C-alpha positions in Angstrom: -67.0 -40.0 3.0 -68.4 -38.5 -0.2 -66.8 -39.5 -3.4 -67.9 -40.1 -6.9 -66.7 -43.6 -7.2 -68.0 -47.1 -7.7 -66.5 -49.9 -5.8 -63.3 -48.5 -3.9 -61.5 -51.7 -4.9 -61.7 -50.7 -8.5 -60.6 -47.2 -8.0 -57.3 -47.5 -9.7 -58.3 -49.5 -12.7 -61.4 -47.4 -13.4 -59.2 -44.3 -13.1 -56.8 -45.7 -15.8 -59.6 -46.8 -18.1 -61.0 -43.3 -18.0 -57.6 -41.9 -18.9 -57.2 -44.2 -21.8 -60.6 -43.6 -23.0 -60.0 -39.8 -22.9 -56.4 -39.8 -24.4 -56.2 -43.0 -26.5 -54.1 -41.2 -29.1 -51.4 -40.5 -26.5 -51.5 -43.5 -24.0 -52.5 -47.1 -23.8 -52.0 -50.1 -21.5 -49.0 -52.4 -21.9 -50.4 -55.7 -23.0 -53.7 -54.7 -21.7 -52.6 -54.3 -18.1 -54.4 -51.4 -16.5 -51.6 -50.9 -14.0 -49.0 -50.3 -16.8 -49.5 -47.2 -18.9 -47.2 -46.5 -22.0 -47.2 -44.3 -25.1 -49.7 -45.1 -27.9 -47.3 -44.0 -30.6 -44.7 -46.5 -32.0 -41.4 -46.7 -30.3 -38.7 -44.5 -31.5 -35.7 -46.5 -32.4 -32.4 -45.9 -30.5 -34.2 -43.6 -28.1 -33.5 -43.9 -24.4 -36.8 -44.8 -22.6 -38.0 -43.1 -19.4 -40.1 -44.8 -16.9 -41.7 -43.9 -13.6 -44.2 -45.3 -11.1 -45.8 -44.7 -7.7 -49.1 -45.0 -5.9 -52.3 -43.6 -7.5 -54.0 -40.7 -5.9 -51.5 -38.1 -7.1 -52.7 -37.2 -10.5 -51.3 -35.8 -12.7 -48.3 -37.5 -11.0 -47.5 -40.2 -12.1 -49.7 -41.3 -14.9 -50.3 -38.0 -16.5 -46.8 -37.4 -17.7 -46.5 -40.2 -20.2 -46.1 -38.8 -23.7 -44.1 -36.9 -26.1 -41.2 -35.1 -24.5 -41.5 -36.7 -21.1 -42.1 -40.2 -20.1 -42.5 -43.5 -22.1 -44.2 -45.6 -19.3 -45.5 -45.7 -15.8 -46.5 -48.4 -13.4 -49.1 -47.5 -10.8 -50.0 -49.0 -7.5 -52.9 -48.8 -5.1 -53.6 -45.4 -3.6 -50.3 -44.2 -1.9 -48.7 -47.6 -2.4 -45.8 -48.6 -4.7 -46.4 -50.5 -7.9 -45.1 -54.1 -7.8 -41.8 -55.0 -9.3 -43.5 -57.2 -11.9 -45.5 -54.3 -13.1 -42.5 -52.2 -13.3 -40.7 -54.9 -15.2 -43.6 -55.1 -17.7 -43.4 -51.5 -18.4 -39.6 -51.7 -18.8 -39.7 -54.5 -21.3 -42.4 -52.8 -23.2 -40.7 -49.3 -23.7 -37.1 -50.5 -24.2 -35.8 -49.5 -27.6 -32.5 -51.1 -27.2 -30.8 -48.0 -25.8 -31.6 -48.6 -22.2 -34.2 -47.4 -19.7 -34.0 -44.7 -17.0 -36.1 -45.0 -13.9 -37.2 -41.7 -12.3 -39.2 -41.9 -9.0 -39.7 -40.5 -5.7 -37.6 -41.4 -2.5 -39.9 -43.8 -0.7 -38.8 -47.2 0.6 -41.5 -49.3 -1.1 -40.6 -47.6 -4.4 -37.0 -48.1 -4.1 -37.3 -51.8 -3.2 -39.6 -52.6 -6.1 -37.7 -50.5 -8.6 -34.4 -52.0 -7.6 -36.0 -55.5 -8.1 -37.4 -54.6 -11.5 -34.1 -53.1 -12.5 -32.3 -56.5 -11.5 -34.8 -58.6 -13.5 -34.6 -56.3 -16.4 -30.8 -56.5 -16.4 -31.0 -60.3 -16.3 -33.0 -60.0 -19.6 -30.3 -57.8 -21.2 -32.0 -54.4 -20.7 -29.7 -51.7 -19.3 -31.3 -49.7 -16.5 -30.2 -46.7 -14.6 -32.1 -44.9 -11.9 -32.5 -41.4 -10.5 -34.4 -40.7 -7.3 -36.3 -37.5 -6.8 -35.6 -35.9 -3.3 -36.6 -32.2 -3.5 -38.7 -31.9 -0.3 -36.6 -29.6 2.0 -39.0 -30.3 5.0 -38.0 -34.0 5.2 -34.3 -33.9 6.0 -31.4 -31.5 6.4 -29.5 -30.5 3.4 -26.6 -32.4 4.6 -28.8 -35.5 4.6 -30.5 -34.8 1.2 -30.4 -38.4 0.1 -33.1 -39.1 2.7 -35.4 -36.4 1.5 -38.8 -37.2 0.0 -39.7 -36.7 -3.6 -42.6 -34.5 -4.2 -43.7 -31.9 -6.9 -40.2 -31.0 -8.1 -40.0 -34.4 -9.7 -42.0 -32.8 -12.6 -38.9 -31.0 -13.7 -36.8 -34.1 -13.7 -39.4 -35.7 -16.1 -39.6 -32.6 -18.3 -35.8 -32.0 -18.6 -34.7 -35.6 -18.8 -37.6 -36.4 -21.2 -36.6 -33.7 -23.6 -32.9 -34.9 -23.4 -34.0 -38.4 -24.3 -36.2 -37.1 -27.2 -33.1 -35.4 -28.6 -31.4 -38.7 -28.8 -28.8 -38.5 -26.0 -27.2 -41.6 -24.6 -28.5 -43.2 -21.3 -25.4 -41.9 -19.4 -26.1 -38.4 -20.7 -29.8 -38.6 -19.9 -29.1 -39.8 -16.4 -26.5 -37.0 -15.9 -29.0 -34.4 -17.0 -31.7 -35.9 -14.7 -29.3 -36.0 -11.7 -28.3 -32.4 -12.4 -32.0 -31.3 -12.4 -32.6 -33.2 -9.2 -29.7 -31.4 -7.5 -30.8 -28.0 -8.5 -34.6 -28.3 -7.5 -36.1 -27.5 -4.0 -39.7 -27.8 -2.9 -41.7 -27.1 0.3 -45.4 -27.2 0.9 -48.2 -26.6 3.3 -51.2 -28.8 4.0 -54.5 -27.4 5.3 -56.6 -30.5 5.3 -56.3 -34.3 5.2 -57.3 -36.5 2.3 -59.3 -39.8 2.3 -58.0 -43.0 0.7 -61.1 -44.7 -0.9 -60.6 -48.1 0.6 -59.9 -46.8 4.0 -62.8 -44.3 4.1 -61.4 -42.1 6.7 -58.9 -39.1 6.8 -55.1 -40.0 6.6 -54.5 -37.5 9.5 -56.3 -34.9 11.6 -55.8 -31.1 11.6 -57.8 -28.5 13.1 -59.7 -25.8 11.1 -57.4 -23.1 12.3 -54.1 -25.1 11.7 -51.7 -25.8 8.9 -49.0 -28.4 8.5 -45.8 -26.9 7.1 -43.8 -29.3 5.0 -46.6 -31.9 4.8 -45.8 -34.9 2.7 -48.0 -35.9 -0.3 -49.2 -39.0 1.6 -50.0 -36.8 4.7 -46.6 -37.4 6.4 -45.8 -34.8 9.0 -43.6 -31.9 8.1 -41.6 -29.3 9.9 -44.4 -28.5 12.4 -48.0 -27.5 12.8 -48.9 -23.9 13.4 -51.9 -21.6 13.3 -53.1 -20.8 9.9 -51.4 -17.7 8.5 -52.2 -15.3 5.7 -51.0 -16.3 2.2 -48.2 -13.8 2.2 -46.9 -14.9 5.5 -47.0 -18.6 4.4 -45.1 -17.8 1.1 -42.5 -15.8 2.8 -41.8 -18.8 5.2 -41.6 -21.3 2.4 -39.5 -19.1 0.1 -37.0 -18.2 2.8 -36.5 -22.0 3.6 -36.1 -22.9 -0.1 -33.9 -20.0 -1.1 -31.3 -20.6 1.7 -31.3 -24.4 1.1 -29.6 -24.6 -2.3 -28.9 -21.7 -1.9 -30.4 -19.6 -4.6 -28.5 -16.3 -5.1 -28.9 -12.9 -6.7 -28.4 -13.1 -10.5 -29.6 -16.8 -10.6 -32.2 -17.7 -13.3 -35.0 -20.0 -12.2 -38.1 -21.7 -13.1 -41.0 -21.6 -10.6 -43.7 -24.2 -10.1 -46.7 -23.5 -7.8 -48.6 -26.7 -7.2 -52.1 -27.3 -5.8 -52.4 -30.5 -3.7 -55.9 -31.4 -4.9 -58.4 -29.1 -3.4 -56.9 -25.5 -3.7 -58.5 -23.2 -6.2 -56.3 -21.8 -8.9 -57.1 -18.3 -7.7 -55.3 -19.0 -4.4 -52.4 -20.4 -6.3 -52.0 -17.2 -8.2 -52.3 -15.3 -4.8 -49.3 -17.4 -3.8 -47.4 -16.7 -6.9 -48.0 -13.0 -6.5 -45.9 -13.0 -3.3 -43.4 -15.5 -4.7 -42.6 -13.1 -7.6 -42.2 -10.1 -5.3 -39.8 -12.0 -3.1 -37.6 -13.1 -6.0 -37.6 -9.7 -7.6 -36.4 -8.2 -4.3 -33.6 -10.7 -4.1 -32.5 -10.1 -7.7 -33.4 -13.7 -8.7 -34.7 -13.9 -12.3 -37.8 -15.9 -13.3 -37.3 -17.6 -16.7 -40.7 -19.3 -16.7 -43.6 -20.4 -14.4 -46.0 -23.4 -13.9 -49.1 -22.7 -11.9 -51.6 -25.6 -11.6 -51.8 -29.1 -10.1 -48.8 -31.2 -10.8 -48.5 -33.5 -7.8 -51.6 -33.9 -5.7 -52.7 -35.9 -2.7 -56.2 -36.8 -3.5 -58.5 -34.0 -2.1 -55.9 -32.5 0.2 -56.1 -28.7 0.6 -52.8 -26.9 0.4 -50.0 -26.1 -2.0 -46.2 -26.4 -2.6 -43.7 -24.2 -4.2 -40.7 -25.5 -6.3 -37.8 -23.6 -7.6 -35.4 -25.0 -10.1 -32.0 -23.2 -10.7 -31.3 -23.1 -14.4 -28.2 -22.8 -16.5 -28.0 -22.8 -20.3 -28.0 -26.6 -20.5 -31.1 -27.2 -18.3 -32.9 -24.3 -19.9 -32.3 -25.8 -23.4 -34.3 -28.8 -22.4 -36.9 -27.2 -20.3 -37.9 -25.0 -23.1 -38.6 -28.0 -25.5 -42.1 -29.0 -26.3 -44.1 -31.7 -24.5 -47.5 -33.4 -25.1 -48.9 -35.7 -22.6 -52.5 -36.2 -21.3 -52.0 -33.8 -18.4 -49.2 -31.4 -19.7 -48.8 -29.6 -22.9 -46.1 -27.1 -23.8 -45.1 -25.4 -27.0 -41.4 -24.8 -27.4 -40.5 -21.8 -25.2 -38.6 -18.8 -26.8 
């Protein structure tokens, strides 16, 4: 194992220390706790607060989206492990402005257990908490069983749109409604080409041959829809797009946002080769692209591969998606 780290046991804390050192004007620790990241700026009175959390190893998810126009706080656990309920509660108490807190997180058993415990503890302290669970991964369950799907890169859209809604001063019920609407309208599917290595484990999370790919791999290395021989980029994209488009379904005349996400070790050049084919397929189907995001948004340490997310827009969702945002790992000027 070759990694530029110190003691693997300090991996999370040293990562957060580095983020805070680099972006101290945007983020800080809640009460000095390196597992609890919050905005540096003073709290905005009467604003609904947004919180997330999850295991480390996915930057810029989850830590990277705390900032203006997106999240107010994040609790982080060990690599690929849920943060504790006590850390989540600490974040909740710190960011609450009196208008309630919305939890947005991925559909994983450990996260659900700990977020529910934190919500119950917060409610007992008089803090109103609502929850929206991201479940955009079409590989992990049938559409008829969508509540069991994993949350992967598409959760970025929930952060972005719900964050803008909260920034505009909407109520907790309205921010939750917008977050749920976004969740319903986003679909993601990815492909993995290599495993990743958890620092404390020091060995790959799974094995895959040099000439193979895993269609629908999870961001922790979970198995997807099947393992096949590695295909050319256009063939991979065509398979992924067909699966995503028929799942919602997306139809001719729809307006969408596209996110092409690298899983940690995929060059941007390859992501643009992917988007080249994505745009061709959408154009041929008469589906209109409003905007695009092409970069790393939800990684899996150094896993090679990528995912594609499509978000179906209407005027309401577009009005929030276009708003500005400024976090350590994401900046956007207001779109025209």
